[in-house]
C-alpha positions as CSV (number, residue, x, y, z in Angstrom):
1,M,-71.8,80.1,67.9
2,P,-68.0,80.1,67.1
3,P,-66.4,76.7,66.7
4,L,-64.4,77.0,69.9
5,F,-67.4,77.7,72.1
6,R,-69.3,74.8,70.4
7,V,-66.6,72.4,71.4
8,L,-66.4,73.8,74.9
9,A,-70.2,73.5,75.3
10,F,-70.2,69.9,74.0
11,G,-67.4,69.0,76.4
12,L,-69.2,70.4,79.4
13,A,-72.3,68.5,78.5
14,S,-70.4,65.3,78.1
15,L,-68.8,65.8,81.6
16,A,-72.2,66.4,83.0
17,S,-73.5,63.2,81.5
18,V,-70.7,61.2,82.9
19,A,-71.1,62.7,86.3
20,A,-74.8,61.9,86.2
21,A,-74.0,58.3,85.3
22,F,-71.8,57.9,88.3
23,A,-74.0,59.9,90.8
24,D,-75.9,58.0,93.5
25,P,-79.3,57.0,92.3
26,P,-82.2,58.9,94.0
27,K,-83.4,57.4,97.2
28,P,-86.8,55.9,97.1
29,L,-89.5,57.7,99.1
30,E,-90.2,56.4,102.5
31,P,-93.4,54.3,102.5
32,V,-96.3,56.0,104.1
33,A,-98.0,53.6,106.6
34,A,-101.7,53.2,105.7
35,K,-104.1,54.2,108.4
36,P,-106.1,51.4,109.9
37,K,-109.8,51.5,109.2
38,Q,-111.9,53.5,111.8
39,I,-113.7,51.1,114.1
40,V,-117.1,52.1,115.6
41,L,-118.6,49.9,118.3
42,I,-122.4,50.5,118.7
43,S,-124.2,48.7,121.5
44,F,-127.7,48.5,123.1
45,D,-128.4,47.8,126.8
46,S,-131.3,45.7,128.2
47,A,-132.8,45.0,124.7
48,R,-136.4,44.9,125.6
49,E,-138.8,46.5,123.1
50,I,-139.5,44.2,120.1
51,S,-140.0,47.2,117.8
52,Q,-136.5,48.5,118.6
53,W,-135.0,45.1,117.9
54,E,-136.6,45.3,114.5
55,R,-135.6,48.9,113.9
56,S,-132.0,48.3,114.9
57,R,-131.7,45.2,112.7
58,A,-133.1,47.2,109.8
59,L,-130.6,49.9,110.3
60,A,-127.8,47.3,110.3
61,K,-129.0,45.9,107.0
62,R,-129.1,49.4,105.4
63,T,-125.6,50.3,106.6
64,G,-123.7,47.0,106.8
65,A,-123.2,47.5,110.6
66,H,-123.0,44.8,113.2
67,F,-124.2,45.6,116.7
68,T,-123.8,44.2,120.3
69,Y,-127.0,43.7,122.3
70,F,-126.5,43.5,126.0
71,L,-129.5,41.5,127.1
72,S,-131.2,41.5,130.5
73,C,-132.4,38.0,131.2
74,V,-135.5,39.0,133.1
75,F,-137.0,39.9,129.7
76,L,-137.0,36.1,129.0
77,L,-139.3,35.4,131.9
78,S,-143.1,36.0,131.8
79,P,-145.2,37.0,134.9
80,D,-145.8,33.3,135.3
81,T,-142.1,32.3,135.3
82,R,-140.5,35.3,137.1
83,S,-139.8,33.3,140.2
84,E,-137.2,31.4,138.2
85,Y,-134.8,34.3,138.9
86,T,-133.4,35.2,142.3
87,A,-130.9,38.1,142.5
88,P,-128.1,38.1,145.1
89,G,-129.6,39.2,148.4
90,K,-133.1,39.5,147.0
91,G,-136.2,37.3,147.1
92,A,-137.4,35.3,144.1
93,G,-139.0,37.2,141.3
94,K,-137.5,40.6,142.1
95,S,-136.2,42.9,139.4
96,N,-135.4,46.6,139.0
97,I,-136.7,46.6,135.4
98,G,-139.6,44.3,135.6
99,F,-140.1,41.2,133.4
100,A,-141.6,40.4,130.1
101,A,-145.3,41.2,129.8
102,S,-146.4,37.8,128.6
103,R,-145.3,34.5,127.2
104,Q,-145.9,35.7,123.7
105,E,-143.6,38.7,124.3
106,V,-140.9,36.3,125.4
107,A,-141.4,34.2,122.3
108,D,-141.2,37.3,120.1
109,R,-138.0,38.4,121.9
110,L,-136.4,35.0,121.5
111,E,-137.1,35.2,117.8
112,Q,-135.4,38.6,117.6
113,I,-132.4,37.3,119.4
114,R,-132.2,34.3,117.1
115,L,-132.5,36.4,114.0
116,A,-130.0,39.0,115.2
117,A,-127.4,36.3,116.0
118,A,-128.0,34.7,112.6
119,E,-127.4,38.1,110.9
120,G,-124.0,38.3,112.6
121,H,-124.8,40.5,115.6
122,D,-123.3,39.9,119.0
123,I,-125.5,38.9,122.0
124,G,-123.9,40.0,125.3
125,S,-125.0,39.8,128.9
126,H,-126.4,42.7,130.9
127,A,-127.0,40.4,133.9
128,C,-130.6,39.9,134.8
129,G,-132.5,42.1,137.2
130,H,-130.5,45.3,136.6
131,F,-129.3,45.6,140.2
132,D,-126.3,47.7,141.2
133,G,-123.6,45.1,142.0
134,K,-120.9,47.5,143.3
135,D,-121.1,45.7,146.7
136,W,-121.5,42.2,145.4
137,S,-119.0,39.5,146.1
138,K,-117.4,37.2,143.5
139,A,-119.8,34.5,144.5
140,D,-122.7,37.0,144.0
141,W,-121.5,37.8,140.5
142,L,-121.0,34.2,139.6
143,A,-124.6,33.4,140.8
144,E,-125.9,36.2,138.6
145,F,-124.0,35.0,135.6
146,S,-125.2,31.5,136.2
147,A,-128.8,32.7,136.4
148,F,-128.4,34.5,133.1
149,R,-127.0,31.5,131.3
150,R,-129.5,29.1,132.8
151,I,-132.5,31.3,131.8
152,L,-131.2,32.0,128.3
153,E,-130.5,28.3,127.7
154,N,-133.9,27.1,129.1
155,A,-136.0,30.1,128.0
156,Y,-138.2,28.1,125.6
157,A,-138.8,25.3,128.1
158,L,-139.3,27.5,131.1
159,N,-142.0,29.5,129.3
160,G,-143.6,26.5,127.5
161,I,-142.7,27.9,124.1
162,S,-142.3,25.4,121.3
163,P,-140.8,24.3,119.1
164,E,-137.4,25.2,120.5
165,P,-135.1,25.9,117.5
166,A,-132.3,23.4,116.8
167,G,-129.0,24.6,118.1
168,W,-130.5,27.0,120.6
169,R,-128.9,25.5,123.7
170,D,-125.5,25.3,122.1
171,F,-125.9,29.0,121.2
172,A,-126.9,29.9,124.7
173,R,-123.9,28.0,126.2
174,H,-121.2,29.3,123.9
175,A,-122.2,32.5,122.0
176,V,-122.4,35.0,124.9
177,N,-118.9,36.0,125.8
178,G,-119.2,39.7,126.6
179,F,-120.7,41.6,129.6
180,R,-121.7,45.2,130.5
181,A,-122.6,45.9,134.1
182,P,-125.9,47.6,134.9
183,Y,-125.4,51.3,135.7
184,L,-121.8,50.7,134.5
185,S,-121.3,49.9,138.2
186,T,-118.3,47.6,138.9
187,D,-116.2,46.4,141.8
188,K,-113.0,44.3,142.2
189,A,-115.1,41.2,142.7
190,L,-116.7,41.6,139.2
191,Y,-113.3,41.5,137.5
192,E,-112.4,38.4,139.5
193,A,-115.7,36.7,138.5
194,L,-115.6,37.6,134.7
195,P,-112.7,35.3,133.7
196,A,-114.0,32.6,136.1
197,A,-117.4,32.7,134.2
198,G,-115.7,32.5,130.8
199,F,-116.2,36.0,129.6
200,E,-113.8,37.3,127.0
201,Y,-114.6,41.0,127.2
202,D,-116.2,43.6,129.5
203,A,-117.7,46.9,128.3
204,S,-118.5,48.5,131.7
205,G,-115.8,51.1,131.8
206,V,-115.7,54.9,131.2
207,S,-112.6,56.6,129.9
208,P,-111.6,60.3,129.3
209,G,-111.7,59.6,125.6
210,P,-111.5,56.9,122.9
211,A,-108.8,54.4,123.9
212,L,-107.5,51.0,122.9
213,P,-108.9,48.4,125.3
214,P,-106.4,46.7,127.6
215,T,-106.6,43.0,128.5
216,K,-106.4,42.0,132.1
217,N,-106.6,38.5,133.4
218,G,-107.7,37.4,130.0
219,V,-110.6,39.8,129.7
220,M,-110.5,42.7,127.3
221,R,-111.9,45.8,128.9
222,F,-113.7,48.4,126.9
223,A,-114.8,51.8,128.1
224,L,-117.4,54.3,126.9
225,P,-115.5,57.5,126.2
226,L,-116.3,61.0,127.3
227,I,-117.0,63.1,124.2
228,P,-117.4,66.9,123.7
229,E,-121.1,67.9,123.5
230,G,-123.2,71.1,123.3
231,P,-122.4,74.7,122.8
232,K,-119.6,74.6,125.4
233,A,-118.3,71.3,124.3
234,K,-118.6,69.9,127.8
235,P,-117.6,66.2,128.1
236,V,-120.4,63.6,128.5
237,V,-120.4,59.8,128.4
238,A,-121.1,58.7,124.9
239,M,-124.4,57.0,125.8
240,D,-128.0,58.1,125.1
241,Y,-129.1,58.1,128.8
242,N,-126.3,60.5,129.7
243,L,-127.3,62.8,126.9
244,Y,-130.9,62.6,128.1
245,V,-129.9,63.8,131.5
246,R,-127.6,66.5,130.1
247,H,-130.3,67.8,127.7
248,S,-133.5,67.6,129.8
249,G,-132.5,66.6,133.3
250,G,-133.9,63.1,132.7
251,F,-137.4,64.3,132.0
252,E,-139.2,64.1,128.7
253,K,-139.2,67.3,126.6
254,P,-140.7,66.1,123.3
255,S,-141.0,69.6,121.9
256,Q,-137.2,69.9,121.8
257,A,-136.6,66.4,120.4
258,G,-135.3,67.9,117.1
259,E,-132.8,70.1,118.9
260,F,-131.6,67.2,121.1
261,A,-131.3,64.9,118.1
262,D,-129.1,67.4,116.3
263,R,-126.9,68.0,119.3
264,A,-126.5,64.3,119.8
265,Y,-125.6,63.8,116.1
266,R,-123.1,66.6,116.2
267,A,-121.5,65.1,119.3
268,F,-121.2,61.7,117.7
269,R,-119.9,63.1,114.5
270,G,-117.4,65.3,116.2
271,A,-116.0,62.4,118.2
272,F,-115.9,60.3,115.0
273,D,-114.2,63.0,112.9
274,A,-111.5,63.5,115.6
275,Q,-110.5,59.9,115.4
276,Y,-111.0,59.5,111.7
277,N,-108.7,62.4,111.0
278,G,-106.4,61.4,113.9
279,K,-105.2,58.2,115.5
280,R,-108.3,56.2,114.6
281,L,-108.8,54.7,118.0
282,P,-112.0,52.7,118.2
283,L,-115.1,54.8,119.1
284,E,-117.8,53.4,121.3
285,L,-121.4,54.6,121.5
286,G,-124.0,53.2,123.8
287,F,-127.8,53.2,123.6
288,H,-130.9,51.7,125.1
289,F,-134.1,50.6,123.5
290,T,-136.0,53.3,125.4
291,Q,-137.2,56.2,123.3
292,M,-135.9,59.1,125.4
293,N,-137.0,62.6,124.4
294,N,-139.3,61.2,121.8
295,G,-136.6,59.1,120.2
296,A,-134.1,61.9,119.7
297,Y,-131.1,59.7,120.3
298,W,-132.2,56.9,118.0
299,D,-132.8,59.5,115.3
300,A,-129.3,60.8,115.9
301,L,-128.0,57.2,115.8
302,E,-129.7,56.4,112.5
303,R,-128.4,59.6,110.9
304,F,-124.9,58.9,112.2
305,A,-124.8,55.2,111.2
306,S,-126.2,56.0,107.7
307,D,-123.4,58.6,107.2
308,I,-120.4,56.8,108.5
309,C,-120.9,53.0,108.6
310,V,-121.1,53.0,104.8
311,L,-117.7,54.7,104.3
312,Q,-114.9,52.5,102.8
313,Q,-112.4,53.4,105.6
314,V,-114.9,52.6,108.4
315,E,-116.2,49.4,110.0
316,C,-119.1,49.4,112.4
317,I,-118.6,46.1,114.1
318,S,-119.5,44.3,117.3
319,F,-117.4,43.9,120.4
320,R,-117.1,40.2,119.8
321,D,-115.8,40.6,116.3
322,Y,-113.3,43.3,117.4
323,V,-112.0,41.0,120.2
324,A,-111.7,38.1,117.8
325,R,-109.8,40.2,115.2
326,L,-107.4,41.7,117.7
327,R,-106.6,38.3,119.2
328,S,-106.1,36.8,115.8
329,D,-103.7,39.6,114.9
330,Q,-101.8,39.1,118.1
331,K,-101.4,35.4,117.5
332,Q,-100.2,36.0,113.9
333,A,-97.6,38.5,115.3
334,V,-96.3,36.0,117.8
335,V,-96.1,33.3,115.1
336,G,-94.5,35.7,112.7
337,G,-92.0,36.9,115.3
């Protein structure tokens, strides 16, 4: 290169260096907000069969999940003690779902409740006799709630079961803070009675899809979502009984149990994936201890929980723990603000 061009090139490079030195520094990249963990809320209604208590607790231990058990209090009364319960507008000893088969069965169930609570699970109320309370008054609901708490607290004494575990009565008085109405049937009076009875959350609602639970009159209100299901992706309430009616009209078809289990799993997984890859709203799934269609829906649940509850970005927790966490976050936000 001729000397003149070398000097010119050097000069241009020097100018470029000076310009770079005085140029605005590059702006830092905008921080990307981390997604919250996906919350999955799995619950069981009535909680009768001892084998299903054991099966669900084993599933929880394998997957790290915590469940909510909505207990029907009539299963803490034997045939000899059934008259301890009187439903609003009914005679003593009446129930839509029967009672425990024996005192020993009550003892076994109480032990399962105690073990589940010790393992961090949430014990909620499903009322007592599984009656439809859509026409009940506030006083009726309060009477039903009072019966539940009295029977739970005194279950050992009422049935002549000993020894009563230390701390049982304190647990019965203070640990049950959530409710789900039988048949998901509610009325205005229920929502007046819930805060008066000291409940912190209700899980009786149904919503068009996963949603954040609102709080009204101090009670957080959860709702089972409609989720797409089947070849035509028709919406169905995310509960095993609703799938049972969808799949087989509410009648047992054990020969198709495998097909129904796969459909249920794909519905659960599809609803989960939509939230996991989207807004990450909490996903609720409801079950019973009943083995509908030869256990198809429990098989689907076990497959689903084994796949997703173990993921790092997923938490399968109870309603109680979700409420406690949300309220703690809200208090911190108020203090911080």
